[in-house]
NUVEX-471546 format. One record per residue: y, x, z of N, C-alpha, C, O in turn. Coordinates in steps of 0.001 Angstrom, whole numbers, plus 500000, padded with zeros to 6 digits. Last residue first. Layout:
// NUVEX-471546
YXZYXZYXZYXZ
...
// end
This chain:
// NUVEX-471546
500350526496486819499126527226487171498529526627488436497492527092488909
502666525083486484501777525231485337500433525851485704499473525727484943
505260523295487704503982523896488131503024523899486941502623522841486454
508625523382488240507625523259487191506353524008487624506389525212487876
511589522043489439510296522636489821509261522324488737509050521169488369
513853520995488249514001521969489329512719522707489633512749523868490041
515381519597485454514124520068486027514363521176487043515002522181486732
517487518656484074517565518551485533516301519067486231516177518979487453
516979518786481338517853519779481940517952519726483445518459520669484052
515051518210479199514895517843480616515653518872481463515073519687482181
515491519221476671516014517887476979515833517460478418516398516448478833
512535521010476209513895520782475728514316519349476076513588518394475809
509927521523476737510790521197477878512254521005477482513115520853478349
508700522210474354508285520979475017509222520568476158509297519389476502
508909524294472551510115523515472857509807522252473651510595521306473619
506350525390472212507433526231472730508637525418473191509319525817474135
503584523432473400504552523782472353505750524508472954506115524251474101
500899524702475402502151523964475313502986524405474117503093525599473839
497684524099476171498474524953475293499744524183474979499685523122474357
496052523576479262497032523153478271497597524324477472497936525376478013
494040522799481083493829523894480125494770523688478946494346523633477792
495054522352484482494607521828483209494316523044482325494348524183482792
496327523201486857494888522953486796494509522038485634493748521083485792
499647521738486622498679522778486955497238522259486947496982521057487019
501842520223486192500872520285485095499721521236485421498893521506484550
504415518508487464503200519193487895502148519090486787501638518010486492
507825518495487905506762518279486923505561519151487286505676520371487401
510800517212489009509566517858489457508436517486488494508136516308488298
512897515938487697513179517118488508511927517903488882511984519121489053
514214513906485180513006514524485722513340515827486451513986516711485890
516214512584483901516356512779485343515142513432485996515054513502487222
515514512304481247516733513045481566516886513348483045517611514272483413
513326511930479353513179512015480810514326512835481385514124513917481935
513677512185476664514205510978477299514069510974478801514634510108479470
510657513902476063511979513518475558512425512212476215511655511257476312
508118514632476629509052514525477765510475514170477330511389514144478154
506837514755474168506333513819475175507303513616476336507314512554476959
507220516286471905508322515435472354507921514465473466508598513460473680
504847517664471419506069518427471664507185517578472251508010518083473011
501921516494473142502869516401472032504189517062472396504604517026473554
499663518831474646500614517734474812501529517699473596501884518751473064
496249519763475400497492519868474632498366518652474904497891517599475329
494324519401477312494315520668476567495584520861475736495951521989475409
493523517971480388494479518011479281494474519391478624494602520414479297
492038516984482430491339517769481407492220517927480169491723518005479046
493700517435485583493054516592484591492295517493483617491954518629483947
495470518608487503494036518428487745493427517328486881492742516428487368
498692516928487086497821518045487443496370517616487609496068516442487825
500765515340486625499696515295485622498640516353485913497790516636485068
503356513755488175502147514529488452501118514274487352500658513147487165
506771513710488285505630513373487452504485514334487743504612515549487586
509840512463489420508657513261489750507478512774488931507205511574488878
511816510871488242512206512117488895511021513047489157511168514269489123
512786508512485809511690509241486449512164510584486997512835511344486298
514572507098484362514903507320485773513841508136486511513986508417487700
513502506698481840514641507604481977515048507888483410515800508831483655
511197505675480512511183506062481928512311507055482230512081508118482807
511077505229477819511730504213478643511781504541480117512345503778480902
508022506857477290509217506286476674509792505175477560509061504285477996
505706508041477959506758508012478987508075507458478446509118507584479088
504158507825475618503675507226476861504760507124477937504726506200478750
504495508805473090505414507744473525505091507213474913505699506234475346
502485510596472574503853511114472608504826510093473184505873510469473712
499618510085474674500447509718473530501852510269473681502355510395474798
497406512610475826498407511590476122499238511337474874499526512259474111
494065513672476682495207513596475767496150512491476226495746511560476922
492461513642478934492401514807478050493560514839477062493992515915476647
491894512643482269492719512528481073492632513802480243492718514907480778
490561512073484577489823512734483504490581512648482183489977512588481112
492505512898487509491769511955486688490989512739485642490777513941485801
494425514295489101493015514179489473492336512972488818491692512155489476
497599512520488701496762513698488904495327513329489272495046512208489696
499597510754488360498442510601487474497450511745487651496552511915486827
502300509229489694501200510118490080499967509803489226499370508734489348
505711509034489585504496508649488874503414509694489124503580510873488813
508759507845490695507632508712491032506367508179490360505999507019490541
510585506010489637511060507331490056509899508325490227510050509511489933
511190503300487461510208504173488097510793505553488393511409506182487533
512665501442486142513239502007487366512299502968488086512588503400489202
511167500452484010512273501370483716512894502010484949513583503022484828
508648499378483137508935499780484517510025500867484491509816502012484892
508297498926480424508859497846481232509187498242482657509928497530483335
505379500763479819506525500073479235507005498951480151506210498124480599
503150502114480473504240502119481455505503501436480933506566501529481546
501494501759478258501000501361479575502115501274480618502041500462481540
501749502341475570502747501456476184502372501031477603502892500030478097
499606503960474835500964504479474663502008503644475391503046504170475792
496946503905477281497587503439476056499042503880476025499640504142477068
494987506573478429496050505620478751496721505211477452497033506058476615
491695507695479364492756507467478385493775506483478959493470505680479841
490271508097481697490068509033480586491150508898479524491489509874478855
490228507809485184490889507446483936490666508523482876490852509712483135
489176507709487716488337508219486631488916507850485267488175507610484313
491358508899490312490486507877489749489656508525488638489461509740488626
493548510353491415492206510399491994491377509176491617490782508513492467
496441508195490889495757509482490964494381509333491603494084508326492246
498209506246490501496842505952490073496042507253490043495091507394489273
501165505149491903500119506168491981498788505605491517498295504617492061
504567504681491630503266504223491149502282505377491207502521506444490641
507696503614492726506621504579492932505292503974492511504922502892492967
509420501589491954509949502940492108508847503989492155509030505114491688
509768498562490244508843499550490780509472500940490791509989501411489777
511155496529489114511765497179490270510887498269490879511230498836491916
509570495470487099510822496133486716511515496841487870512385497680487633
506860494770486304507225495365487595508515496171487431508534497389487604
505811493834483989506875493044484616507290493581485987507995492904486736
503801495715483244504939495424482374506095494719483055507252494983482729
501440496621484194502632496956484982503921496469484321505014496781484793
499630495647482321499371495414483741500616495645484590500829494954485587
499920496324479677500703495202480182500543494940481664501248494096482219
496626497427479266497976497384478717498700496139479219498153495036479187
494679498154482163494939497322480991496399497391480560497299497411481399
493118501181482913494094500180483328494571499470482072494833500101481048
489892502600483713490938502205482769491917501258483456491584500617484453
488368503300485806488127504030484564489164503689483496489298504399482499
488697503594489271489206502987488046488933503884486842489231505078486862
487963503961491875487017504334490829487408503727489485486550503391488668
490448505459493991489520504387493675488562504879492593488377506084492425
492708507058494643491429507198495352490552505951495217489991505457496196
495593504869494126494878506141494104493571506074494900493357505171495709
497383502888493921496021502575493491495143503822493496494056503814492920
500307501653495170499388502784495277497960502323494985497403501487495696
503523500837494596502164500407494281501256501619494249501412502504493407
506658499750495485505680500800495745504273500251495530503870499304496205
508151497536494783508752498861494635507737499990494756507934501067494192
508225494215493634507407495343494069508093496676493765508553496916492648
509397491958492736510131492705493764509424493997494165509961494783494946
507637490750490973508848491345490437509656492148491434510512492939491039
504926489823490702505361490716491776506623491484491356506655492714491386
503970488363488586504805487679489567505323488543490684506079488070491533
500930490103488211501882489149487636502657488451488755502074488006489744
498954491814488886500264492054489489501343491128488934502533491347489163
496724490947487448496624491041488902497985491192489573498163490749490707
496106490524484800497321489902485336497409489992486855498102489190487481
493692491846484353494869492241483588496168491704484185497211492351484089
491847492863487249492237491828486286493555492187485618494436492768486250
490430496135487381491420495196487893491698494131486842491780494451485656
487700498211488469488438497484487437489401496529488110489215496158489269
486800499484490665486497500107489373487163499401488207487192499920487091
487533500218493994487881499387492845487564500121491549488007501253491351
487083501075496540486070501365495526486286500502494285485331500108493615
489886502639498184488848501620498115487825502025497056487720503204496717
492176504302498369490973504581499143489996503438499250489343503269500280
495065502129498107494443503454498066493126503491498848492975502803499858
496692500019497950495263499757497767494464501056497684493317501061497239
499667498663498956498889499898498980497402499556498999496909498904499919
502677497479498193501271497100498071500453498368497929500531499063496916
505835496434498970504896497544499181503467496996499141503096496152499957
507164494083498387507712495321497819506874496552498115507155497622497576
507114490618497860506341491810498192506954493054497554507229493085496355
508217488236497208509059489154497964508362490474498289508952491349498923
506262486741495956507437487136495175508332488141495876509121488827495227
503461485975495942504046486984496833505287487591496174505341488785495881
502311484310494093503241483724495047503884484715495989504767484345496763
499257486051493834500155485025493286501026484441494387500544484119495473
497349487843494484498707488149494933499731487134494406500937487349494526
495056486773493358495068486999494803496475487274495331496771486978496489
494708486390490650495598485488491362495706485728492845496380484968493541
491337487478490481492584487164489803493406486184490617492863485250491208
489985489448493182489987488242492345491339488022491688492374488342492272
488966492781493046490010491873493517490024490649492610490070490793491388
486276494848494157486887493986493155487971493149493820487896492850495012
485605496437496265485086496812494950485719496004493822485701496425492665
486748497718499311486926496704498277486430497226496926486794498323496502
486642498928501763485504499102500851485554498067499721484517497606499244
489640500644502746488610499659503008487451499934502048487298501059501572
492096502120502379490966502614503181490076501474503690489800501358504885
494694499581502167494062500855501832492967501226502831492918500725503954
496259497420502331494819497168502238494058498462501983492883498424501617
499263496213503356498464497430503336496980497070503394496505496494504372
502110494799502341500689494482502444499898495770502272499862496349501187
505332493647502967504430494798503026503003494322503209502710493541504114
506482491122502660507118492280502025506195493492501965506265494278501020
506161487629502518505507488914502770506174490034501969506398489908500765
506981485120502085507978486030502645507422487436502862508131488324503333
504847483618501253505866483933500256507007484787500792507912485146500038
502100482973501862502838484071502506503979484542501600504057485715501235
500630481139500470501629480644501410502453481715502082503407481408502797
497708483066500216498456481889499769499410481421500862499035481323502031
496043485181500600497435485361500999498323484201500542499545484337500488
493526484221499736493657484911501016495103484952501511495358484777502703
492576483010497502493685482359498208493972483002499558494595482386500423
490445484547496639491625484469495772492825483839496467493966484092496081
489076486635499259489121485406498472490429485327497697491410485974498063
487724489942499124488768489035499576488747487795498698488433487887497511
485376492450500240485858491443499295486921490575499958487004490487501183
485006494342502162484373494578500863484853493588499808484747493857498612
486500495910504925486539494802503981485895495194502656486199496248502096
486731497425507213485476497459506456485375496306505456484287495799505184
489804499276507595488796498355508101487559498454507219487361499465506546
492284500486506793491292501162507637490402500173508381490262500219509603
494731497790506699494112499032506236493137499596507264493164499233508440
496241495617507108494792495423507146494041496688506751492837496644506497
499226494415508035498512495683507953497013495443508163496578495108509265
501994492810506929500585492587507229499812493876506965499749494363505837
505174491481507344504403492724507374502959492417507775502718491834508832
506151488889507321506722489846506364505912491137506277505950491820505253
505549485481507964505028486840507994505676487709506910505742487323505743
506104482854508053507222483756508325506816485225508245507648486112508438
503742481473507735504703481421506631505926482310506846506710482505505918
500959481309508629501897482378508990502971482522507915503088483565507272
498943479593507993500096479038508709501178480069509024502200479732509622
496984481207506696497620480082506002498903479600506673499856479236505984
495341483256507270496774483512507422497623482343506921498834482476506745
492825482081506799493093482756508077494588482920508322495057482744509446
491867480812504533493065480278505197493330480886506573493985480269507412
488499481911504867489530481210504111490646480706505018490398480234506127
487922484896506879487593483572506367488783482932505657489926483357505827
487102488101506463488282487279506736488036485928506082487952485836504858
485016490678507533485089489314507019486393488657507447486747488651508626
485192493119508670484438493051507418484523491665506779484148491492505619
486924495150510848486950493860510155486217493940508818486579494731507947
487209496877512908485930496903512197485802495652511330484697495156511107
490412498497512868489415497670513534488100497842512785487901498846512102
492703499709511691491799500449512570490979499520513476490873499737514684
495098496976511581494431498162511056493595498843512136493759498587513329
496622494813512083495179494665512312494405495888511833493183495834511696
499658493521512861498973494791512637497509494682513060497198494486514235
502142491546511715500772491463512229500034492736511843499808493005510663
505317490126511984504548491363511828503180491204512472503067490783513623
506082487547512397506659488233511236505919489539510945505894490004509806
504928484505513768504698485929513511505417486408512254505368485771511201
505006481880514427506298482568514320506155484043513966507154484756513873
502533480788514850503164480534513560504504481241513373505076481206512284
500070480935516456501118481959516413501895481893515096501900482852514324
497952479292516420498923479070517493500167479941517341501182479719518002
496349480262514399496948478936514221498019478629515261498898477801515021
494909482594514467496372482708514417497075481358514301498292481321514120
492230481860514705492717483039515423494240483088515510494797483563516499
491568479821513016491903479467514394492472480652515180493124480461516207
490786481118510674492064480421510717492504480123512149493696480169512452
489313484331511547489262482967511041490616482294511238491494482847511900
487787487532511170488973486727511449488800485344510846488218485192509772
485665490089512583485963489012511639487158488201512115487492488186513299
485740492272514342484886492346513144485153491229512138484892491407510948
487566494358516507487465493043515873486685493174514567486940494083513778
488106496446518228486752496320517669486522494945517068485408494422517113
491252498206517700490299497437518511488948497372517806488679498154516894
493444499286516311492643500141517177491711499399518106491399499892519190
495964496697516382495278497830515760494474498612516801494779498599517993
497490494557517011496073494488517364495288495665516790494060495614516726
500528493370517738499881494640517404498446494610517928498217494634519137
502806491086516599501526491221517305500809492457516799500518492589515610
505909489549516802505189490755516413503944490916517273504009490887518502
506840487156517765507068487452516351506318488684515866506112488855514664
505919484432519938506028485868519632506165486074518126505676485278517325
505516481841520649506779482163519975506922483639519627507945484048519077
503284481600522119503229481047520761504489481368519965504523481188518748
502135484318524038503214483356523764503179482879522315503056483687521394
498506484347524389499788485004524154500868483962523867500548482835523491
495877483674524607496755483345525723498121484000525599498815484186526598
494001484495522820494584483173522601495535482744523717495953481588523769
493299487556521113493629486843522351494338485524522056495171485446521154
490791487930518732492232487788518903492524487010520187492033485891520334
488032490076519694488602488862519109490094488813519401490596489574520228
487393492372520908486495491947519831486966490658519166486370490203518190
489247495138522207489132493700521949488176493430520789488155494172519807
489872497660523089488468497304522974488234495834522705487139495328522948
492498498262522940492031497692524204490553497298524158490047496672525089
494385499016520855493485499964521528493027499476522898493152500189523894
497089496630521249496379497683520517495479498490521444495752498638522636
498742494588521852497339494455522255496484495513521575495291495308521354
501863493902522458501094495084522101499686494963522690499476495205523878
504108491677521265502909491753522102502029492895521612501514492861520494
507417490762521270506488491795520812505316491858521775505506492070522973
508742488791522663508586488603521219507604489596520615507015489324519568
506923489358525580508033488626524973507786488407523484506736487895523093
504186488702527832504870489542526844505916488698526118505803487474526053
502833486950529465504153487398529913504847488328528927505993488712529159
500333486499528573501284485400528413502697485802528806503653485083528516
499671489811527252499367488646528084500419487581527840501297487749526994
500156492614526770499161491827526032498714490654526896497536490522527227
501918493684528529502269493768527117501309492968526254501627492673525102
500653493572530937501679492579530669502047492550529196502444491509528672
499099495849530641498456494546530707499454493455530375499148492526529627
500994497935530679500192497704529493499526496329529483499402495711528425
502149497432533425502876497459532165502044497166530944502354496221530218
500626497730535684500814496373535167501424496368533779501243495410533028
500683500439536205499392499792535952499577498437535285498786498043534428
503404500827536579502685501612535565501375500953535195500995500909534025
503933499136538740504565498883537441503843499606536322503684499059535230
502409500422540710502095499039540322502669498720538952502004498119538109
503739502855540853502325502826540476501941501438539994501236501290538996
506247502001541736506126502665540440504694502645539938504450502445538748
505542501042544300506086500132543297505971500714541894505630499993540956
504765503403545548503787502330545363504243501357544286503446500903543465
507228504728545572506092505309544851505055504250544548504523504189543440
508640502972547262509069503188545878507959503761545022507763503338543883
507196503252549645507270501934548996507690502071547532507164501375546663
507659505902550235506283505453549980506279504116549249505467503882548354
510421505825550694509869506627549605508476506157549229508151506030548049
510490504254552992511112503764551758510580504519550549510319503924549504
509210505950554778508628504640554493509172504065553192508440503474552397
510940508125554951509623508296554332509008506962553952508354506853552915
514396507475554100513255507434555025511933507521554269511808507069553130
516534509758552462515791508505552324514580508525553264513808509483553241
// end
């Protein structure tokens, strides 16, 4: 190959390398627009109105308003994590009726309005973890009938409205760990019949009512570790016959009822370590599928 041709090819490769990332966040990007980690302080308004996926994570955006996304009504995925967002104005996401994935985690949100997610009836994933939320308004998740992942880990929530999860019948994964919850209301999880994974670990729970998990019969994974629990009702796990993993470690439990694990026919992993428990001799009778038991 002649040297001149080689030089031209090298030059072309350099141009393509330099132009690639810019084109990914411009009017020339296709259905996927990657505007991540560019030092942006606002949402670009020169992107294709027909794009379906917009990646804005890792920027310096501090607030969002309705006009930011009014042009982008075809979005199905919107990634806004790892910004500096502290304010989301009313109806910011109002026109995004096709949205299925919304990532708002690792920002600086302290509060959300009750109609923040109104109209997002196709939403399947909502990540709000690692923010500074102290309270959630009642009805904030109303209408999110297709939601199956809701992660609220790592906020400062100390209480939740009793009906906060009402209507979320499709929910499969709910993470409430690393908050400041001192109690959860009876019936809060009652209609989450498709829930597979529930975490309320690393909170300040001292007691749980006997029927707190009633109704979530498809639960596979339950995380209750690193709370302040000292006693549990014998009936607390009643109806959880599909449970496979149970974390009760790092609490203040001193004793457990002899029949507390009765009916947990599919339990495989049980974590009881870092408590001060005196166990009845027959407490593990009936959980024949147990593979891993942590007591110390």
